[in-house]
C-alpha positions as CSV (number, residue, x, y, z in Angstrom):
1,M,-1.2,-36.6,-6.9
2,G,0.1,-34.2,-9.5
3,S,-2.9,-31.9,-9.0
4,L,-1.9,-31.2,-5.4
5,S,-0.2,-28.0,-4.5
6,G,3.3,-28.8,-3.2
7,V,3.7,-31.8,-5.5
8,L,6.7,-30.9,-7.6
9,D,6.8,-33.9,-9.9
10,T,5.2,-37.3,-10.5
11,E,6.5,-40.1,-12.6
12,S,5.2,-43.5,-13.4
13,A,7.7,-46.1,-12.4
14,W,8.3,-49.7,-11.3
15,I,9.5,-51.2,-8.0
16,G,10.0,-54.9,-8.6
17,K,6.8,-56.0,-10.3
18,R,4.6,-53.2,-8.9
19,E,3.7,-50.2,-11.0
20,V,4.0,-47.1,-8.8
21,V,3.9,-43.3,-9.0
22,E,7.0,-41.7,-7.7
23,V,6.0,-38.4,-6.0
24,K,8.5,-35.6,-5.4
25,F,7.1,-33.0,-3.1
26,D,8.0,-29.9,-1.1
27,P,7.5,-30.7,2.6
28,A,7.2,-27.0,3.3
29,Q,4.0,-26.9,1.2
30,I,2.5,-30.4,1.8
31,S,3.2,-33.0,4.4
32,Y,3.8,-36.7,3.7
33,A,0.8,-37.4,5.9
34,K,-1.4,-35.3,3.6
35,L,0.0,-37.1,0.6
36,V,-0.9,-40.5,2.2
37,E,-4.3,-39.2,3.2
38,F,-4.9,-38.0,-0.4
39,A,-3.8,-41.4,-1.8
40,V,-6.1,-43.3,0.5
41,A,-9.1,-41.0,-0.3
42,N,-8.5,-41.5,-4.0
43,S,-7.9,-45.3,-3.9
44,C,-4.2,-44.8,-4.8
45,D,-3.0,-46.8,-1.8
46,Q,-2.7,-50.3,-3.1
47,W,0.9,-50.2,-1.9
48,I,2.9,-47.4,-0.4
49,Y,6.7,-47.1,-0.3
50,A,8.3,-45.0,2.4
51,T,11.9,-43.7,2.2
52,T,12.4,-42.7,5.9
53,D,11.4,-44.2,9.3
54,E,9.1,-41.2,9.8
55,Q,7.3,-41.9,6.5
56,L,7.1,-45.6,7.3
57,A,5.4,-44.9,10.6
58,I,2.9,-42.4,9.1
59,A,2.0,-44.7,6.2
60,S,1.8,-47.8,8.4
61,K,-0.7,-46.1,10.6
62,A,-2.9,-45.0,7.6
63,V,-2.7,-48.3,5.6
64,P,-1.5,-51.1,7.8
65,G,0.0,-54.0,5.9
66,K,0.4,-52.1,2.7
67,V,3.7,-50.2,3.4
68,E,7.3,-51.1,2.7
69,R,10.5,-49.3,3.2
70,F,12.3,-48.6,-0.1
71,S,15.7,-46.8,-0.3
72,G,16.5,-47.4,-4.0
73,K,15.5,-45.6,-7.1
74,P,12.3,-46.9,-8.9
75,R,12.8,-47.9,-12.5
76,A,11.1,-45.3,-14.7
77,A,8.2,-46.5,-16.7
78,K,8.3,-46.1,-20.5
79,D,7.4,-42.7,-21.9
80,S,4.0,-43.8,-23.1
81,D,3.0,-44.4,-19.5
82,Q,3.9,-40.9,-18.3
83,L,1.0,-38.3,-18.3
84,Y,-1.3,-41.0,-19.4
85,Y,-4.6,-39.1,-19.2
86,L,-3.2,-36.0,-20.8
87,R,-1.8,-38.0,-23.7
88,K,-5.4,-39.3,-24.5
89,S,-6.9,-35.8,-24.4
90,L,-6.9,-33.0,-26.9
91,L,-5.3,-30.8,-24.2
92,R,-2.0,-32.6,-25.1
93,Y,-1.6,-30.1,-27.9
94,L,-1.6,-27.1,-25.6
95,A,1.8,-25.5,-24.7
96,L,1.7,-26.6,-21.0
97,T,4.5,-26.1,-18.5
98,P,5.7,-29.3,-16.9
99,A,3.8,-28.4,-13.7
100,Q,0.6,-27.6,-15.7
101,A,0.9,-30.9,-17.5
102,R,1.2,-32.9,-14.2
103,R,-1.8,-31.0,-12.7
104,V,-4.0,-31.4,-15.8
105,N,-3.1,-35.1,-16.0
106,G,-3.8,-35.5,-12.3
107,A,-7.1,-33.7,-12.5
108,M,-8.3,-35.8,-15.4
109,G,-7.2,-39.0,-13.6
110,L,-9.4,-38.0,-10.7
111,G,-12.4,-37.0,-12.9
112,Q,-11.9,-33.3,-12.0
113,D,-12.1,-30.4,-14.4
114,P,-8.5,-29.9,-15.8
115,K,-9.4,-26.5,-17.2
116,V,-8.8,-24.9,-13.8
117,W,-5.1,-25.3,-14.5
118,L,-5.2,-23.5,-17.9
119,S,-4.6,-19.9,-18.7
120,P,-7.3,-17.8,-20.6
121,R,-5.1,-18.0,-23.7
122,Q,-4.9,-21.8,-23.5
123,L,-8.6,-22.1,-22.9
124,A,-9.2,-19.9,-26.0
125,Q,-7.2,-22.4,-28.1
126,I,-9.3,-25.4,-27.2
127,P,-12.1,-24.8,-29.8
128,A,-9.6,-24.3,-32.6
129,I,-7.8,-27.5,-31.5
130,T,-11.1,-29.4,-31.4
131,K,-12.0,-28.2,-34.9
132,A,-8.5,-29.0,-36.3
133,L,-8.7,-32.6,-34.9
134,A,-12.1,-33.1,-36.5
135,E,-10.7,-32.3,-39.9
136,E,-9.4,-35.1,-42.1
137,S,-6.1,-33.2,-42.8
138,N,-5.3,-32.7,-39.2
139,P,-2.6,-30.0,-39.1
140,L,-1.7,-30.9,-35.5
141,R,-0.8,-34.6,-36.3
142,E,2.9,-33.9,-36.4
143,L,3.1,-31.6,-33.3
144,K,4.6,-33.0,-30.2
145,R,4.4,-30.9,-27.0
146,P,7.9,-30.5,-25.4
147,G,8.5,-31.5,-21.9
148,Q,11.1,-28.7,-21.3
149,L,10.1,-25.2,-20.3
150,L,12.6,-23.5,-22.6
151,E,11.1,-25.2,-25.7
152,L,7.5,-24.1,-24.9
153,A,7.6,-20.6,-26.6
154,A,8.7,-22.1,-29.9
155,Y,6.2,-24.9,-29.6
156,E,3.3,-22.4,-29.0
157,R,4.3,-20.4,-32.1
158,E,4.2,-23.7,-34.1
159,L,0.8,-24.6,-32.6
160,R,-0.6,-21.1,-33.5
161,Q,0.7,-21.3,-37.0
162,A,-0.8,-24.8,-37.5
163,L,-4.2,-23.5,-36.2
164,E,-4.0,-20.4,-38.3
165,K,-3.3,-22.3,-41.5
166,K,-6.4,-24.4,-40.8
167,S,-8.6,-21.4,-40.3
168,E,-7.5,-19.8,-43.7
């Protein structure tokens, strides 16, 4: 879902004993019906929670018997469950904005090419990251990509320094 234009944020969460993805979206850019349609097309529709009567009607029509009204706040899943596919990829080291991270993670989860969401500078860093990760003394081991936009510039400088040290 995070790869869709108009999706502002996604978060792994729990409602009762069900693991869910909480999707925050801009209805001016993407409709709830389109989100449900995407979920169905990508087998992400095991259970759908709706927050309004209108959403309940839309989802019930698309996936009868798999929809419930929910007005509370889902319990956030642990940090290790967030951005699952990105965490398992070498792309996790790139200085990604929160929106990029969601889109890259979403693309990987759907088996799509995540590189469409990367800048030319980020794409150029991939070979150096790949090389660094193959080395026994991995200089990136201690790096942790920040989730906050304001921290990205400092992180990118740290990443470049680690990669430059490796190439010396």
